[in-house]
C-alpha positions in Angstrom: 5.2 10.1 -176.2 6.2 10.7 -172.7 3.6 12.1 -170.3 5.7 14.4 -168.4 7.0 16.3 -171.7 3.6 16.8 -173.3 2.5 17.9 -170.4 5.1 20.3 -169.8 4.4 22.0 -173.5 1.1 22.2 -172.7 1.4 23.9 -169.4 4.2 26.4 -170.2 2.1 27.8 -173.2 -0.2 30.2 -172.0 -3.7 30.2 -172.9 -6.4 32.3 -170.4 -9.7 32.2 -171.3 -10.5 34.5 -174.4 -7.0 34.3 -175.4 -6.4 30.7 -176.2 -4.8 30.5 -179.9 -1.5 30.7 -178.4 -1.7 27.1 -177.8 -2.8 25.9 -181.4 0.5 25.5 -182.4 1.8 23.1 -179.8 -1.9 21.6 -179.6 -1.3 20.6 -183.4 2.1 19.3 -183.2 1.3 16.5 -180.7 -1.9 16.0 -182.0 -1.3 15.5 -185.7 0.2 12.5 -185.6 -3.5 11.1 -184.8 -5.8 12.8 -187.1 -6.9 15.5 -189.0 -6.8 19.0 -186.9 -8.4 22.1 -187.2 -10.2 25.0 -185.3 -13.8 25.7 -185.1 -15.6 28.9 -185.5 -16.0 28.9 -181.8 -11.9 28.3 -181.6 -11.9 25.1 -180.4 -9.2 22.6 -181.3 -10.4 19.5 -183.0 -8.4 16.3 -183.8 -10.2 13.8 -185.6 -9.0 10.1 -185.2 -11.3 8.7 -188.1 -12.7 5.1 -187.6 -15.5 2.7 -188.7 -16.5 1.8 -185.2 -18.6 3.8 -182.5 -18.1 7.6 -182.0 -16.9 9.2 -179.1 -15.8 12.7 -177.7 -13.3 13.3 -175.4 -12.9 17.0 -174.0 -10.6 18.7 -172.4 -10.4 22.8 -171.4 -7.5 24.5 -173.0 -8.1 27.6 -171.2 -6.5 28.6 -167.7 -7.6 31.2 -165.2 -6.1 34.8 -166.1 -6.7 38.7 -165.8 -7.9 41.3 -167.9 -6.1 44.5 -168.3 -8.7 47.6 -166.9 -6.6 50.6 -166.4 -3.0 51.3 -167.6 -2.2 53.9 -164.7 1.7 56.3 -164.2 4.5 54.6 -163.0 4.2 51.2 -165.0 1.3 49.7 -163.2 -1.7 48.3 -164.3 -5.3 47.8 -163.3 -6.7 44.3 -163.8 -9.7 42.2 -163.2 -10.0 38.3 -163.1 -11.1 36.0 -166.0 -12.1 32.7 -164.7 -11.4 31.4 -161.0 -8.2 33.7 -160.0 -8.2 33.3 -155.9 -7.0 37.0 -154.4 -5.8 35.3 -151.5 -2.8 33.6 -153.1 -2.1 36.7 -155.6 0.3 39.4 -154.1 3.7 39.1 -154.8 3.2 36.2 -157.5 5.2 36.6 -161.0 2.9 37.1 -163.6 3.1 37.6 -167.5 1.0 40.2 -169.4 0.2 39.3 -173.0 0.5 42.3 -174.7 1.9 42.7 -177.9 5.0 41.7 -176.5 4.8 39.6 -173.2 5.6 42.1 -170.6 6.9 40.7 -167.0 5.1 41.8 -163.9 4.5 41.3 -159.9 1.5 41.5 -158.5 2.0 44.7 -155.5 2.1 43.5 -152.2 1.6 45.5 -149.1 4.6 44.8 -146.4 3.2 42.9 -143.6 4.8 45.8 -141.1 2.7 48.5 -143.6 -0.9 46.4 -142.6 -3.0 48.3 -140.5 -5.2 45.6 -137.6 -8.0 45.3 -139.7 -6.4 44.1 -142.8 -4.6 41.2 -141.3 -7.2 38.6 -141.5 -8.7 40.2 -144.7 -7.6 38.9 -148.0 -6.8 42.0 -151.1 -9.4 42.7 -153.4 -8.4 42.5 -157.1 -9.2 46.3 -157.1 -7.0 46.9 -154.4 -4.1 45.4 -156.3 -2.0 46.2 -159.0 0.9 44.8 -161.3 4.0 46.6 -161.2 5.8 46.2 -164.7 9.0 48.8 -164.0 7.9 50.7 -167.4 7.2 53.8 -167.8 3.5 55.2 -168.7 4.4 55.5 -172.2 6.5 52.6 -172.8 3.9 50.6 -171.0 1.3 52.4 -173.3 3.2 51.1 -176.4 3.2 47.1 -175.3 0.1 46.9 -173.3 -3.9 47.3 -174.5 -6.9 47.7 -172.3 -8.3 44.0 -172.4 -4.9 42.2 -172.6 -4.7 39.2 -170.9 -2.2 38.3 -167.8 -1.4 35.0 -166.3 0.7 33.5 -163.4 4.6 33.2 -164.7 4.7 29.9 -166.7 6.4 27.4 -164.8 6.7 24.0 -164.8 8.9 21.7 -162.1 9.1 18.5 -160.5 8.7 17.3 -157.1 9.9 14.0 -155.5 8.9 10.4 -157.0 6.0 11.3 -160.0 4.6 14.5 -159.0 4.9 17.5 -161.0 4.0 21.1 -160.5 3.0 23.4 -162.4 0.6 26.5 -163.9 -2.3 25.7 -165.6 -2.4 21.8 -165.2 -6.0 22.8 -164.8 -6.9 21.6 -167.4 -3.3 20.8 -169.3 -3.3 17.6 -167.6 -6.5 16.7 -169.5 -5.2 17.6 -172.7 -2.0 15.4 -172.1 -4.6 12.5 -170.9 -6.2 12.7 -174.0 -3.1 12.7 -176.6 -2.2 9.8 -174.7 -5.6 8.0 -174.9 -4.9 8.7 -178.6 -1.8 6.9 -178.6 -2.8 4.0 -176.7 -5.5 3.6 -178.9 -3.3 3.9 -182.0 -0.9 1.2 -180.4 -4.0 -1.2 -180.1 -5.1 -0.6 -184.0 -8.9 0.9 -182.7 -11.3 0.9 -185.2 -13.3 3.6 -183.1 -13.8 7.3 -184.2 -12.7 9.6 -182.0 -13.5 13.6 -181.7 -10.8 14.9 -179.3 -11.6 18.1 -178.5 -9.7 21.4 -176.6 -12.3 23.4 -175.7 -12.3 26.9 -174.9 -14.0 29.3 -172.2 -14.5 26.7 -169.7 -13.1 28.9 -167.5 -16.0 32.2 -167.5 -18.9 29.6 -168.7 -17.8 30.3 -172.2 -19.5 26.8 -173.5 -16.9 26.5 -176.4 -17.2 22.3 -175.4 -21.0 22.4 -176.3 -20.8 23.9 -179.7 -18.1 21.1 -180.1 -20.6 18.3 -179.0 -23.6 19.8 -181.2 -21.4 19.5 -183.7 -19.8 16.5 -183.3 -22.8 14.1 -182.4 -20.6 11.5 -181.2 -22.3 8.6 -179.2 -20.4 9.0 -176.1 -18.7 11.3 -174.4 -15.7 11.9 -171.9 -14.9 14.6 -170.1 -11.4 14.9 -168.5 -11.2 18.0 -165.8 -9.1 18.2 -162.8 -10.7 17.3 -159.1 -9.6 17.8 -155.8 -6.5 15.7 -154.1 -6.6 15.5 -150.4 -4.6 18.2 -149.2 -3.8 18.6 -145.6 -5.3 21.6 -143.6 -4.4 22.8 -140.3 -4.4 19.9 -137.7 -3.6 17.4 -140.5 -7.0 17.1 -141.0 -8.7 15.9 -144.7 -11.5 17.5 -146.4 -14.1 14.6 -146.3 -15.1 15.6 -149.8 -11.6 14.8 -151.2 -9.6 11.6 -152.2 -6.1 11.2 -152.3 -3.0 12.6 -154.6 -2.1 9.1 -156.5 -5.0 7.3 -155.6 -5.7 6.9 -159.2 -8.2 8.2 -161.7 -11.6 9.9 -160.6 -14.5 8.1 -161.9 -17.7 10.9 -161.9 -21.0 9.6 -160.8 -23.4 12.5 -161.2 -27.3 13.0 -162.0 -26.4 14.5 -165.0 -23.8 12.0 -166.4 -24.6 8.6 -167.6 -24.9 5.9 -165.1 -24.4 3.3 -168.0 -21.0 4.7 -169.3 -20.0 5.8 -165.3 -20.4 1.8 -164.7 -18.4 0.7 -167.5 -15.9 2.6 -167.0 -15.7 1.2 -163.5 -15.6 -2.7 -164.8 -12.9 -1.6 -167.0 -11.0 -0.4 -163.9 -11.7 -3.6 -162.5 -11.1 -5.4 -165.1 -7.8 -3.9 -165.8 -6.2 -3.2 -162.6 -6.4 0.4 -163.2 -6.4 2.2 -159.7 -9.8 4.2 -159.5 -11.8 6.4 -157.0 -15.6 7.6 -157.6 -16.3 10.8 -157.4 -20.1 11.7 -156.2 -21.1 14.7 -157.7 -25.0 15.4 -156.3 -26.2 17.1 -159.0 -24.2 18.8 -161.4 -20.4 18.5 -162.4 -19.4 22.2 -162.6 -17.4 21.4 -165.9 -17.9 21.1 -169.8 -19.4 17.4 -168.7 -22.6 19.7 -168.2 -23.3 21.4 -171.6 -22.0 18.5 -173.5 -24.4 15.9 -171.9 -27.7 18.2 -172.8 -26.3 19.6 -176.3 -28.6 18.9 -179.3 -30.3 15.9 -178.6 -28.0 14.9 -175.9 -24.8 12.6 -175.5 -24.0 10.1 -173.3 -21.6 11.7 -171.0 -19.0 10.8 -168.5 -16.2 11.9 -166.7 -12.6 10.7 -165.4 -10.3 13.1 -163.5 -6.6 13.2 -162.4 -6.9 14.8 -158.8 -4.6 17.9 -158.4 -3.8 19.9 -155.2 -3.7 23.8 -154.9 -6.4 24.3 -157.6 -6.3 27.4 -159.1 -2.8 28.9 -158.1 0.2 29.4 -159.9 1.5 25.6 -158.2 -1.1 23.2 -158.9 0.3 19.9 -158.0 -0.4 16.2 -159.8 0.5 12.3 -160.1 2.2 11.3 -163.3 0.8 8.1 -162.5 -2.8 9.6 -161.8 -2.9 11.0 -165.1 -1.7 7.6 -166.8 -4.3 5.8 -164.7 -7.3 8.0 -166.7 -5.3 7.5 -169.7 -5.3 3.9 -169.5 -8.8 3.6 -168.4 -10.4 6.1 -171.1 -8.5 3.6 -173.5 -9.6 0.2 -172.3 -13.5 1.5 -171.8 -13.5 2.5 -175.9 -11.7 -0.4 -176.7 -14.2 -2.4 -174.7 -16.8 -1.3 -177.1 -14.9 -2.8 -179.7 -15.0 -6.1 -178.0 -11.1 -5.8 -177.5 
């Protein structure tokens, strides 16, 4: 499988929290070659690679940030509330897709700068002050859209120079693509490990789908693959001290809630196999599915491997394909190392 093509397929399929089922078919098409596929009662998609060796759980969340329709108004406008971390600063004039009875294209309304009051110029509009313009009549819109229907940024995937790509929902379709690549690498190495590959629901709204899957799997170790923050030049050319370069390799998480033994094992594998990596230090919880998985049932030894991305929670997130490949190679080598390979 080519990483870019798998990633593109995942990113172009809209699946906001609470409406992840749109992604099931694509996930099954990509993953069924590696093992048996199912969805559990919570809605998680799970591909199980059977094996006689150690049992690993690999998790990436399949849901993306979005909006929910809260009102249908005259003139073809929709009022919305956020589902997850939708950033109101970048929303005005954005293209969106309303997932109604049939998809409805729309634009988030934006006030022209000529009409902005002086008191508004340095303030981001609030979601309650914005609306989605669909161009439909009130009657036609009522036929297509219902209260509670989800809205996402218009699905997009583009290629930048070098190995860079830009897309909606790299958070966390990048993690899904990495896990698919891990299973391919394990297949090529004839691994005997058992792997439960979970594409979990509800992460963006603390829905804890991954907790349910971890409880049911009873895996011995878990590796969560979620995106993290790449360095991004700001005004004056400065970089945030808490971030690291895009293209610098896989982030390996170190945090109190994570298992240091597994994190150190990942670091050793990266060094042994010449895989580019960076250490991501978190002082407490990770803010990802790793927190719940580590505590599910009797607890699971849990680690994090993350590709860095830019512009997180926008319609134009940016990633390096080399970073995604580094993450996949690292996880595969770690699993193989447990088999003595």
